[in-house]
N, C-alpha and C positions, 0 to 999 in steps of 0.2 A: 786904426779904426776897426780892422778885421778882428784883431785880438780882443778889443773891447766888446765887439758884437758877440764873439764867442762866449765871453764871460757872462754877458747879459743873458744869453740863451741858456747857459748852464744854470744860472740862478733861477730862471723861469722853470726849467725842468726840475730843479730841486724842490721848488714850491709845489709843482705838479705832483711830485711823488709824495709830498707830505700833506697834500690837500685832503680834506674829508671826502669820503666816498660819496659820489652823487653830486659833487659840486657842479659838474657839468653833466647833466642828465643826457643819456643817449636819446636821440630823436629818430623816429621812423618817418621817412619821407616817401612820397610817391610823386615822381617827376613826370609831368605832362609835357612831352616834347612837341615842338612845332611840327616835326615829321609825322606826328600821329602816334608815335610809340609812347609807352608808359613804362618807366623804370622804377623799381624799388631801390631804396638806399637807406643807409644809416648815417646819422650826422652827430658830431660832437662839437662843442665850443660855441662861442658867440658868433652869430651870423654876420655881425658887423666887424669881426676881427680883420685887420689889414692883411694877414697872411692866410691864404686860402689854399687848401690841399685837396685834390681829387685822388682818392685811393682806389686802386684796381686790383682785384683779387686774382687768384690762380684758377687753373682748370678744375672744374667740378667743385669749386669752393663757393664762397659767398661773402657778402659784406662783413659778416662776423669775423672774418679772417683778421680784421684789424682791431678786435676787441681789446687786446692787450696793449697795443701801440697808440691808438687814437686818443684814449682818455688822457694820457700824459701830454700829448701834443696839444690838447684842447685848451690848455691854459695860455696858449699864445697863438693858436690857429683856429680856423674853422675847417674841420675835416669832414668831408662827405665821401663815404665809401659806397660804391655802386654794387648792386646785384646785376651783373652782366646778363643780357638776354639768355634764357635757358638755365639760369642759375638762381639759387635762393628763392626769392619771392617775386622776381621779375617774370613776365610771361615768356613762354617758349616762342621761338621764331617760327614763322610760317614754314610749311613743308617745302616750299620752293626756295628757301633761304639756306645758307651755309653758316656754320659757326667758325668763320675764319678770323684770323687776327685783324685783317683789314675791316671786316664787318664789326668786330668788337670796337675797333678804333672809331668807327663812325658812331656807334652807340655812345661811346664816351664823349665824343664831340657834341652829339645831340644833348647829352646831359649837361655839359658845360654851358651850352646855349640856354637850356631850361633854367639853370641856376643864375643866369645873368653874368657869368664870369668871362665870356668872350668879349673882347673889345671890338667894336665895329671897325672894319677895314674895307677899302675898296675891293670889289670883286671884278671878275672878267667882264661882266656886263656894265660895270661902271656905276652901279646904283648904290654902292656903299652899304649893302644890307648885311655885311659880315659873313657872307657865304663862301668866301674864298680869298686868296691872296693873289696879287699880280706883281710882276716886276716893277719896281719904282714906287710901290705903295708906301705911304708914310707908316713907319713902324708903330705898332700899337704897344702900349705899356705891357710889361711882363706882369700879368695880373694874377697868375696862380702857379702853384707847383704841382707836380705829379709824384705819386707814391705808388709803386707797383710791386707785387710779389709774383714770381714765377711767370705764368702767362701774362699777368697784369704788368709785369716789368717789360715784356716785349711790346705790349700795347702802348705803354707809356713812352717807350723809345720811338715808336711810330708817330705818336702825337707830337713829341718834342721836336722831331725832325720836320714835321709838316707845319708846325706852328712856332717857328723859332723866335718870332717877335713877342710871343705871348707867354711862353713857359718860363717861369722864373728859376725854378730848381727842379731837378730830377733825382728822386731817391728810389733806388732799386734794391730789392731783397731777393736774392736767389733767382735773378732773371735779368739777363743782359742781352736784350734783343730777342726777336722771335726765334723759334726753332727753325733750323735749315734742313732741307732735303736735297740730296744730290740730283742733278738734272736727269741722270739716267734712270731714276726711280719714277719719273713722271707718268709713264704709260700704265704701270702697274697700279699706281695710286689712283689715277683717273678711273681705271676699270673698277677698282674696289669701291671708290666713292659713288660712282653711278649706280652700282648694284645695290649698295646699302641704302642710298638715298631713295631709290625707287621702292625698295621693300618697305621703308618707313612710311612713304607717302601712300602706299596701297594697303597699309594695315598688316603687312607681313613682317612684323617687327620681332618675331621670335618669342621665346618664353615670357610668361608674365613676370613683371618686375617683382623682385624679392621684397618681402615685408619683414619687419622686426617687432618683437614683442615689447621691447623697452628702448628708451633712448640710449642706454649704455650698450645694448646689443648693436644698435646702429653705429654708435661711436667705435665699437670694437671692429666693425667692418672697415671703417676708415683707417684705423691703426694697421690692420692687416694689409690693406691696400697700399699704404705707404711703404711697407716692407718689400713690396714687389717692384718698386721703382728702381731705376739704375743706381748702382753703388751700394752704400751702406746706410740708406736713408731710413728714417723712422719718424713717428709722430707720437707725442704723449697722449695719454687717454684724456687729459684735461683739454688739450687743444682739439682733439677729435670731437669731444662732447660739445664744445662751443660751436663748431661747424655743423654738427648733426642737429643741434637744437634749432638753428635757423634753416637748415637744409632738408628738413623732413616735414611730412604732412600726415595727418591721421586719416586712415582708410579702414574699411571693413576688413577684418582678419579673414584669411582663407578658411573655408569650412562653414562660414555663416555663424548662426547662433548669437548674433549681436555683438560679438567681441570686436575690439578695435586693435589696430596695429599701426605701425609707422612704415612709411616708405620714403626714399629720397625723392625730393621734388625736382631735381635737375633733369633736363631733357636727355634721354638716353642717346639721342643723336650726337651729343657732344663727343661720344667715343668714336664716331665715324670719321674716316679720313677726309680731308678737304680735297676737292678736285685739283686745286693748285696750292703750292706751298712756296715759300721763299727759298731762293738759292743763296748761298753764303755771300756772293758778291753783292747782292741786293741789300743784305743786312749791313755789310760794311759801308755801303753808300748811305744807309739810314743813320748809322752811328756817326759818320763823318758830318752829317748835316745838323747834329745836335749842337746848339750854341750856348747852352746854359751850364752852370756848375752841376756836376753829376756825382752822386755817391752810390757805390755798389757794395752791399754787405753780403758776404758769403760765409757759409758755415762749413766747418771741417768735414762733416759727413753729408753735405748738401748735394745738389745736382752735380754730376761729374762735369769737369771743365777740361776736356782733352786738348792737348796741344797738337799742332800749332794754332788751332782755330781760336782758342780763347785769347792768346797773345795777339793775334791779328785783329781781333775786335778791340782790344785795348788800344792798340796802335792806330786804329781807324779814328778814334776820338781826337778832337782838336786838342793841341798841347795845353796842359794846365787845367783842363776842365774836370778830369776824372780823378776821384779818390776811391781807392779800393780798401775796404775794411775786411780783414780775414778774422773770423771768430775762431778761437782755439777749440771750441766744442760746438755741438749743435748739429741740426739737420735742416732739411728743406723748409720746415716750418719754424725756424728759429725765432721769428717775430711773434709767434703765438705759443710756443712751448714754454712752460713755466721756468725752466732752468736757463733759458737764453733770451727771453723777451726783454729783460732789463738791459742787457748788453746792446741789443738792437736799438732800444730807446735812447741809450746814452750816445750812440753814434748818430742816429738820424735826427733826433730832436734838435740839438744845436745847429745841425746843418740846415734844416728847413727854416729855423728861426733867425739864422744869421743875416745881418744886413748886407746888401750887395754894395760893392764899391762903386763910387761914381754917382 
């Protein structure tokens, strides 16, 4: 059955690649969450499709991160890619809030609820409103899958561990759990976080944000930023342009005169350290709690994976659940870069569309 399902999925992906452009038009969504938050998102595919995928982007990126991958998936899935708070076209968080992985996980949970993808389960109050899980609760159907890149991969791991009864499959690109910080770094990180958070809240945010004359100039800044990441990472100009197009807004150019310019729309506070961060032992516990089939796609020149830490994360997963795909080329944005996006599609597409046994 598994082999047949893979063949079916491959056939669907082949049709997707050959389908006329625009067969599944991209939709712009605005999710009104019951918490009061409003989140921007992009969507592809039939809203009635039985396979539903929530896609979560990386740090300082946006929903357009999945522009190369989602259209191919859309012929068998409903794909919704969020703009996380402070990113893309979603509002910035309040000055009293932090952009931590846990807060992002809550926003993703909020979005799942707004989409109607969360199955109702009994909660601690016993009122069955779907707000939480308790021991002994009747398992809800595995209603959706998660797709995450980089930071989004860490967020997806948190959700999969917290909602084991509901997450059907977990697809990760260059992100295997949240980033960890050593316990001995806590005091220094707390000090830095408090200082920068207060400066932002009181308007002492430092120099004015940089502006760019053209979209290509803004995209070039993203390309240069990727080169400063650890290892031998890079980003193609095409990928950077896709992210910059959604991640910039028009503003008055410096100097006046009526000229217009572009600046990035993400919240500058994303660069601030969080007051608290995960320790490696906590992340291992998160990965051990994941109960769905999981695929991790890694690029040759992607985010460094030092040992023994990476191996310990792999071993923390329950036996038989994790498939690791190592690309012979590519970098951290392999799913969006022109030279490697198709390889990521060939790996993740059949995985997400494959039927589950039993």
